[in-house]
Every structure is written in structure tokens, then in C-alpha cells.
C-alpha positions in Angstrom: 117.8 43.7 105.6 115.3 41.3 103.3 116.1 37.9 101.8 116.8 39.6 98.3 119.2 41.3 100.0 122.6 40.7 98.2 125.2 40.7 101.3 129.1 41.6 101.1 132.0 40.5 103.0 133.9 43.1 105.6 136.7 44.3 104.3 138.5 45.9 107.2 141.6 46.5 107.6 143.7 45.2 110.6 140.6 43.6 111.9 139.7 40.5 113.6 137.6 38.0 111.9 135.0 35.3 112.9 132.0 33.5 111.6 128.9 33.6 113.8 125.7 32.0 112.8 122.9 34.1 111.6 119.0 33.6 112.4 116.9 31.5 109.0 116.5 34.3 106.3 114.0 32.7 104.4 110.5 34.0 106.3 112.0 37.4 105.9 109.8 40.2 103.9 111.1 40.1 100.4 111.7 43.0 97.8 108.4 42.2 96.2 106.5 42.2 99.2 108.0 45.4 100.2 107.6 46.8 96.8 103.7 45.7 97.2 103.5 47.8 100.7 105.0 50.7 99.1 102.2 50.3 96.4 99.6 50.9 99.1 100.8 53.6 101.2 98.4 55.8 102.1 100.3 59.4 100.9 99.8 62.1 103.5 99.9 65.9 103.4 102.4 68.2 102.7 105.8 67.8 104.8 106.3 70.5 107.8 108.8 73.4 106.3 111.4 73.4 109.0 108.6 73.7 111.9 109.9 72.3 115.9 107.8 70.2 117.4 107.9 70.9 121.5 106.1 70.3 124.7 105.0 74.0 126.7 105.3 74.9 130.0 101.3 73.3 130.8 102.7 69.9 129.5 101.2 70.9 125.7 101.8 69.2 122.6 102.2 72.9 120.2 103.9 73.3 116.4 105.7 76.3 115.8 107.7 78.3 113.2 111.3 78.1 114.0 110.9 81.5 115.6 108.5 80.4 117.8 105.8 82.4 115.7 102.1 80.5 115.3 101.6 78.1 117.9 99.6 75.1 116.8 98.3 73.1 119.7 98.0 69.0 118.8 96.2 66.9 120.9 94.0 67.2 123.8 94.3 69.9 126.2 93.2 67.4 128.8 95.7 64.6 128.4 99.2 64.0 129.4 101.0 63.9 126.5 104.4 62.1 125.8 106.7 60.7 123.5 106.1 63.5 120.3 108.1 62.5 117.4 107.8 63.5 113.3 107.8 61.2 110.7 110.5 60.7 108.5 108.6 62.4 105.8 107.9 64.7 108.1 104.1 64.9 107.1 103.1 63.9 110.2 103.6 63.8 114.1 103.0 60.9 116.7 102.1 61.3 120.2 100.8 59.5 123.2 97.8 60.7 125.4 96.6 59.4 128.7 94.0 60.1 130.1 91.6 59.3 132.8 89.4 56.5 132.6 85.5 56.9 133.2 85.1 54.3 135.8 88.8 54.6 137.4 92.4 53.2 135.5 93.5 55.1 132.7 93.0 55.4 128.9 96.1 55.1 126.6 96.0 56.1 123.0 99.1 56.3 120.4 97.9 59.2 118.0 99.0 60.9 115.4 98.0 63.9 113.3 99.2 65.8 110.2 101.6 68.1 111.3 98.9 71.0 111.3 96.3 68.6 113.4 94.5 67.4 110.9 93.6 64.0 110.2 94.3 62.7 113.3 94.2 58.7 114.1 94.1 57.1 117.7 95.4 53.7 118.2 94.9 51.7 121.4 98.3 50.4 123.3 98.4 47.9 125.5 101.1 50.4 127.9 102.2 53.9 128.4 105.0 54.6 125.5 107.5 56.4 126.9 109.6 56.0 123.3 108.6 56.5 119.7 110.4 55.5 116.7 108.1 55.7 113.1 109.2 53.7 110.4 111.3 55.2 107.6 107.8 54.6 105.4 106.3 57.0 107.7 103.4 54.4 107.7 103.6 52.4 111.1 105.2 53.0 114.5 107.2 51.0 116.7 106.4 52.0 120.8 108.0 51.1 123.9 106.4 51.1 127.3 106.7 49.3 130.6 106.0 45.6 130.5 105.4 43.5 134.0 108.1 41.0 132.6 110.4 44.5 131.5 110.2 46.7 128.0 107.5 45.8 126.0 107.6 46.3 122.2 104.2 47.2 120.1 103.8 48.2 116.4 100.9 50.5 115.4 99.4 51.1 112.3 99.8 54.8 111.8 97.5 55.4 109.0 93.7 54.3 110.7 92.2 53.9 114.1 92.4 50.6 116.1 94.8 48.6 118.4 98.7 48.1 118.3 100.2 44.9 118.2 102.4 43.9 121.2 104.6 41.2 119.7 108.1 41.4 122.4 109.1 41.9 126.1 112.6 42.1 127.2 114.9 44.7 129.4 116.5 46.6 128.3 115.3 46.8 124.8 116.8 49.3 122.0 116.1 49.5 118.3 116.8 50.6 114.9 114.5 50.1 111.9 116.0 48.4 108.4 115.9 51.0 105.7 112.6 49.4 104.0 110.5 49.6 107.6 110.0 45.7 107.2 112.1 44.4 110.3 113.8 46.0 113.7 117.0 45.1 115.1 117.0 45.0 118.6 119.2 44.4 121.2 116.9 43.0 123.5 118.4 41.9 127.1 121.7 40.3 126.4 121.5 39.9 122.8 120.5 41.1 119.2 117.1 39.8 117.5 115.6 40.7 114.5 111.5 41.0 114.7 109.1 41.1 112.0 106.1 43.8 112.8 103.8 41.2 112.0 105.1 39.4 115.3 108.3 36.5 113.8 111.6 37.3 116.1 114.8 35.7 115.0 117.6 35.4 117.5 120.7 36.0 117.1 123.8 34.7 119.6 126.0 38.0 119.6 125.6 41.3 120.4 126.3 40.9 124.2 128.2 44.0 125.3 127.9 46.5 127.2 126.0 49.0 125.1 122.7 50.6 124.2 121.5 51.0 120.4 122.7 49.0 117.4 122.9 50.3 113.6 122.2 49.4 110.3 124.5 50.5 107.4 122.5 51.1 103.9 120.1 48.0 102.7 123.0 45.3 102.4 122.7 43.9 105.5 125.5 45.4 107.7 124.8 45.9 111.4 126.9 47.7 114.1 126.8 46.6 117.3 129.5 45.5 120.5 130.4 42.4 122.4 132.1 41.7 125.2 132.2 43.0 128.9 134.7 44.9 131.0 137.9 44.8 131.1 137.4 44.8 127.1 134.8 45.2 124.4 134.7 45.3 120.8 133.1 47.7 118.6 131.5 44.7 115.7 130.4 45.0 112.2 128.9 41.6 110.8 127.2 40.5 107.6 123.6 39.3 107.7 123.1 36.3 105.6 126.7 35.0 105.7 126.9 35.7 109.5 130.6 37.1 108.8 132.1 39.3 111.8 134.7 42.0 112.2 136.2 43.4 114.6 136.6 47.2 114.1 137.9 48.6 117.4 137.9 47.9 121.1 137.1 49.6 124.4 137.0 49.2 127.7 133.9 50.0 130.1 130.5 50.7 128.9 129.9 52.1 124.8 127.4 54.3 122.6 128.0 54.1 119.4 125.9 56.2 116.6 126.4 55.5 113.0 126.5 59.0 110.6 124.0 59.5 108.2 126.2 58.3 105.0 127.0 55.2 107.2 131.0 55.5 106.6 131.8 56.0 110.5 130.8 55.8 113.7 131.0 57.8 117.0 132.0 55.9 119.1 131.9 56.8 123.3 133.3 54.6 126.1 133.9 55.3 129.8 137.3 53.2 130.0 137.6 50.6 132.5 135.0 50.3 135.3 136.3 47.3 137.7 139.4 47.5 139.7 142.0 45.2 138.0 143.1 42.4 140.5 147.0 42.3 141.8 147.3 39.0 139.7 145.2 39.9 136.7 146.8 39.4 133.2 147.1 42.5 130.8 143.5 42.6 128.8 145.0 44.1 126.0 148.1 42.1 125.3 148.6 40.7 122.1 145.4 41.8 120.2 145.2 42.6 116.5 143.0 46.1 116.9 142.9 48.6 118.7 141.4 50.1 121.4 140.9 53.1 122.2 140.7 54.8 125.4 138.1 56.6 127.2 136.1 59.3 125.8 135.0 60.0 122.5 136.6 59.0 118.8 135.3 58.8 115.0 136.1 54.9 113.5 135.8 54.4 109.9 133.9 51.3 109.2 136.1 50.7 106.0 139.1 50.7 108.4 138.4 50.5 112.1 140.9 53.8 111.8 139.9 56.1 115.2 139.7 59.8 115.3 139.8 61.1 118.6 137.3 63.7 119.6 137.3 64.5 123.0 139.6 62.8 126.0 136.1 63.1 128.1 132.7 61.5 127.7 129.7 63.9 126.3 126.3 63.8 128.3 125.1 63.4 124.8 126.1 63.6 120.8 124.4 63.7 117.2 125.3 63.6 113.9 124.3 66.6 111.9 121.7 65.6 108.6 124.6 65.6 106.2 126.9 63.6 109.0 129.6 66.4 108.4 129.1 67.8 112.1 128.6 66.1 115.1 127.0 67.8 117.9 128.5 67.2 121.5 127.0 68.2 124.3 130.3 68.0 126.5 129.9 67.8 130.9 131.7 70.9 132.5 132.1 71.8 136.0 132.1 75.7 137.3 132.5 76.6 141.3 131.0 72.7 141.7 127.9 73.0 139.8 127.3 70.9 136.2 126.9 72.7 133.2 126.5 71.5 129.8 128.7 73.0 126.9 127.7 72.9 123.2 130.6 71.5 121.1 130.7 71.3 117.3 133.3 68.9 115.4 133.5 69.1 112.1 136.5 68.4 110.0 139.0 66.9 113.0 138.1 70.3 115.5 135.7 70.4 118.3 134.8 74.1 119.2 132.1 75.3 121.5 129.6 77.2 120.3 126.8 79.1 122.6 127.3 79.4 126.2 127.0 77.0 129.1 123.7 75.5 129.8 121.4 73.4 132.0 118.9 70.9 130.1 115.6 70.9 131.3 114.4 68.0 132.6 113.0 66.2 129.9 116.1 66.4 128.0 118.5 65.8 130.3 116.3 62.7 132.1 114.6 61.1 129.3 116.6 61.6 126.3 120.4 62.5 126.6 120.7 59.1 128.5 119.6 57.4 125.5 120.8 59.6 123.0 122.0 57.0 120.8 118.5 55.7 120.7 117.0 58.8 120.1 119.3 59.9 117.6 117.6 57.0 115.2 114.4 58.6 115.4 114.6 62.8 116.6 116.2 65.4 115.2 117.8 68.2 117.4 119.3 69.4 114.0 117.7 71.8 111.6 117.4 70.5 108.0 120.0 72.8 106.9 122.8 71.9 109.3 123.2 75.4 110.7 120.7 75.5 113.4 119.8 73.0 116.3 117.2 73.6 118.9 117.4 72.4 122.8 115.2 73.1 125.5 117.3 74.6 129.3 118.3 77.0 131.2 121.1 79.6 130.1 123.8 81.6 132.8 121.5 84.2 133.9 118.2 82.0 134.8 116.1 82.6 131.2 114.7 78.8 130.5 112.3 77.6 127.3 113.2 76.2 124.4 116.1 78.0 122.4 117.6 77.6 118.4 121.6 77.9 118.2 123.1 79.4 115.5 125.8 77.7 114.5 127.4 80.5 112.4 127.2 82.9 114.9 126.6 80.7 118.0 124.3 83.0 119.0 121.1 81.3 120.7 117.7 82.8 120.9 114.8 81.5 123.2 112.3 81.1 121.1 109.4 79.5 123.8 109.6 80.6 127.2 109.3 77.6 129.9 108.3 74.8 127.1 111.1 71.4 128.0 110.9 69.4 125.4 111.7 70.5 121.3 112.6 68.7 117.8 112.9 69.9 114.7 111.2 68.7 111.5 113.4 66.8 109.1 112.0 68.6 106.1 
């Protein structure tokens, strides 16, 4: 998503195309400036080797081996810790610390450190962060937090002490880094905008659908977003620069979209129509030249718009595996009036249960899963090997904590009792 990027046209069979003006891209960082930035990047320590980052039962931030051994405490034991996240290169961790100030009030900082706790930096932030997101180069962190006017966006240079720069505020606010780490595509308020960490913002006139996080495909300026409202929304493929937009498929109600790591498919979930049709309402799906999926979860081929059904019922959350060959689905099940989640894995056209039912921790179920499409861009439950994943919750016997699931055997192992949140290192 830089000015030097070669933009290509959409080639989707069966889709409807139109053109919408895009912002002036001439002021965006060039490939040369991205190369200059790469040349000045700070070298980090070694990457973690399949480590798990978690918040334990006392609210402290801890890194453990994937069997729960060798726990290492990060940060201050006296501070409230929120928003922990691994850097994409697996070498560093960022988190927010909130502490009581000397004369009342609170002190809020973004802290980063190597995964063993060494070489820490502390960045003062304008608000307590409820979500942090490293850029793809592992040099800076975008943070979201409460602002009097909505949700604030700020950027922090993660390699030195200092202050974060707040550049925007809107509500709601969802975002995705471009592959170079030079800009963000944000679904802010009721449209899309392009945000440069220095504070420059370019607004689009598109992206007003009932969805949360947009997507970016590779480095050729292709974006995925949604438009429209109940009773008809449309999943769109857009081309930055040319402004060409193609409808991939339609849906009804609210939607969540998650692009797979290969950039060839989108996992699209929709709730179905929300409102009640008026008696004299015309059929909103009549005369369309694109398919409209039913309520549930589908895999959409970006090149063709073809849909493959995963589930007829919406899930609590879903996450692509690191190689994009599997989709981890948290299916909702009710047993004797009690709500449970059941992990299922979609692969090769089949959706199969793995392990037993569980109830998520309040941190996983209340903070991560409602915004799973955003968290999927920055955090991973999956292990790098694509054969294991971690989660926090309580099983049917009442045992609670952080678990590791072996997808090959379907066995879940409790590795840290009482822990409430966990994410696997990307390496």
C-alpha cells in the first residue's frame, strides 16, 4: 500500500463492478522510504521457540514453555497488565501497565521487552490500551483505547523510551497494517480511511457495511471490506489507486470477515437478516448478479467469489491456522440450557470437532472472541506447527486455566491452572 505499488484490476467471475474514487496516494511512503526504514531498524534478540504468553490467576504477565514449564514473570507485579501481544518476529512482547500515580490518578505505559524480559522500553500513552497491534516489521505498535470522543488510535516506537503519538479518534475503530508497516487501513466510524503513523489521514467514501475489521491482500493494493446494511450487505474487493471495486458475494445482517494467510480466501460469517420485512417490501435479493450466502459461516474464494459452506450457524469466533489450511471454529452449543463452546476444525471441506466442550474464561470470551476478526490479525491461538492451539477456559469437570490442544489426538492438557488468557508465539 505505498505509492510505488503496482495496482492490478479485479478478476472475479460473476461479480458486479463499479468505480469509486480513492484518496490521493502521492503522499504515501514510497518503496524507497520503506527501504530506508528497513535499513535503520533496530535488531532484536532471538525469537521465541514455541512459547506461550499468558495472564495468570493473579493478573501477572508470564511466558512459559508450551508444556507450562519455566515460567518467567514480565513487567511489574504491582501493575495492572492489559493488552499483551507478541511481535511478528517472535522476539519481543508488548503490554500495557496501569499503576496508581504518586498524587492520585493513574500512570499508563506501553512496555516492550524481549520475551525473556530483557531490554525493556517504556512508552507513556495517552490512554489505557485495550488493544495493541505490532506493525509487520516489529518496530512500532498501534494501540487503541478509550478517548472522550470515541476510540483513540496512537502509535509508539517500540525500540526506545518516549511518548506515544495519538493521531485519530472515531467509533468504532478497527484496523489492519499494510505489509510494509508504513500505513494502516482503518474501518473508523462509518467508512474506511488510510492512516500514516506520523498522523496523516486519507478518507475513503467506501466501507460503510455492518462489519468490523477490513483486510489487506499482499502488497498490490488489494483490500477486502463490506458495504450495505440490512437487509443486504456485500463483501467487496477493492483496488487502491485505480478505485475499482468488485462485489464478491452478498450476505444479510452483520458480518465478520477474516482473510486467510495466503490471501486467496475469506472466511465470512453473517447473522442473517436482522429486521422484520414490511408486508409490502420488494424482495431485496431479486435481480442480483451475485450470490447471497445464507446465515452461517462460509469460505469465499477471492478469485471467483465461489462460496463453500462451513456451518449453518454463526460461531463465537474462528481463526485461520498459520498456513491457512485449517480454520479453528468455536461453535456454540446448548446442553440442558447451558451454553458451551466446542472447538471444531475445518479442513479439506470437512468440519470436525476436536476435544470436549468448554466455557471460555472471561478474558477470552468477553474481550477476544467478540472481536476475533481484529485479534486474528495480531494474536494467535495456534502454535507455529499448526498442530496445536492454546485457549483459556473451564472444562466440563470444572478444571480451569490455560490449555493446549493437540489437534491430532484431540486431547487438551491443562498447562497453567487458573490462568485467564493465552497467546502462542508466532515462531
